[in-house]
C-alpha positions in Angstrom: 6.2 -44.4 -7.4 5.2 -45.2 -11.5 3.1 -47.3 -10.1 1.2 -45.2 -7.8 0.9 -42.7 -10.4 -0.7 -44.9 -12.8 -3.4 -46.0 -10.3 -3.9 -42.5 -9.2 -4.3 -41.5 -13.3 -5.9 -44.5 -13.9 -9.7 -43.6 -13.7 -8.8 -40.2 -16.1 -7.2 -42.7 -18.3 -10.3 -45.0 -18.7 -12.9 -42.2 -19.2 -10.9 -41.2 -21.9 -11.0 -43.9 -23.5 -15.0 -44.3 -23.3 -15.1 -40.6 -24.5 -12.5 -41.6 -27.7 -14.6 -44.9 -28.2 -17.7 -42.6 -28.4 -16.8 -40.1 -30.4 -15.4 -42.7 -33.2 -18.9 -44.2 -32.6 -20.3 -41.2 -33.3 -18.5 -40.4 -36.5 -18.6 -43.9 -38.0 -22.9 -43.3 -37.7 -22.4 -40.5 -39.5 -20.2 -41.6 -42.3 -22.9 -44.2 -43.0 -25.6 -41.9 -42.8 -23.8 -39.5 -44.9 -23.3 -42.9 -47.4 -27.1 -43.6 -46.9 -28.0 -40.1 -48.3 -26.1 -40.4 -50.9 -27.5 -43.6 -51.9 -31.0 -42.1 -51.4 -30.0 -39.7 -54.3 -28.8 -42.0 -56.9 -32.1 -44.1 -56.3 -34.3 -40.6 -57.1 -31.9 -39.9 -60.3 -33.1 -43.8 -61.1 -36.7 -42.8 -60.5 -36.7 -39.6 -62.1 -35.0 -41.1 -65.4 -37.4 -44.3 -65.4 -40.3 -41.5 -64.6 -41.5 -43.0 -61.8 -41.4 -39.5 -60.6 -42.2 -35.8 -61.6 -40.0 -33.2 -61.8 -41.6 -31.4 -58.9 -41.3 -34.3 -56.8 -37.6 -34.7 -57.7 -37.0 -31.6 -57.0 -38.6 -31.3 -53.3 -37.3 -34.5 -52.2 -33.6 -34.0 -53.6 -33.5 -30.5 -52.0 -34.3 -32.6 -48.7 -31.4 -35.0 -49.5 -29.1 -32.4 -50.6 -30.1 -30.2 -47.2 -29.7 -33.5 -44.6 -25.9 -33.8 -46.9 -24.6 -30.5 -46.5 -25.8 -30.6 -42.1 -23.9 -33.7 -42.0 -20.9 -32.6 -44.4 -21.3 -29.3 -41.6 -20.6 -31.0 -39.0 -18.2 -33.4 -39.8 -16.0 -30.5 -40.7 -16.6 -28.8 -37.0 -16.1 -32.2 -35.3 -12.6 -32.3 -37.1 -11.7 -28.8 -36.2 -12.2 -29.6 -32.6 -9.8 -32.4 -32.6 -7.6 -31.0 -34.1 -7.7 -28.1 -31.6 -7.6 -31.0 -28.7 -4.6 -32.3 -30.6 -2.9 -28.8 -30.4 -4.2 -28.3 -26.6 -2.7 -32.0 -25.9 0.7 -31.4 -27.4 0.8 -27.8 -25.7 0.4 -29.7 -22.4 2.7 -32.2 -22.6 5.5 -29.6 -23.7 4.4 -27.4 -20.2 4.9 -30.5 -18.7 8.2 -31.1 -20.6 9.3 -28.0 -19.7 8.4 -28.4 -16.0 10.0 -31.1 -15.2 13.3 -29.9 -16.3 13.0 -27.4 -13.9 12.8 -29.6 -10.6 15.7 -30.5 -9.3 
């Protein structure tokens, strides 16, 4: 019986694994992009200190980079919320399945 159940649910399990892998890859890419923006901000400050940029050039570029960093942080926070909601939904489904299993003779 359990072998049959596994065979029937295998496609869904495989799809779930693929989705999880894609989500993890997206998170890693987002983290790398955040690090890149932070590195550009550090380089920008160094250029200002060395006199390679004017204050106006620095302010314009810094504003762009900070806006991008805020977008990335907001996206990361939204993704974390979605993951937490998904975890809560899975726990509720597991509890419901346990209750249904207890009710059957």
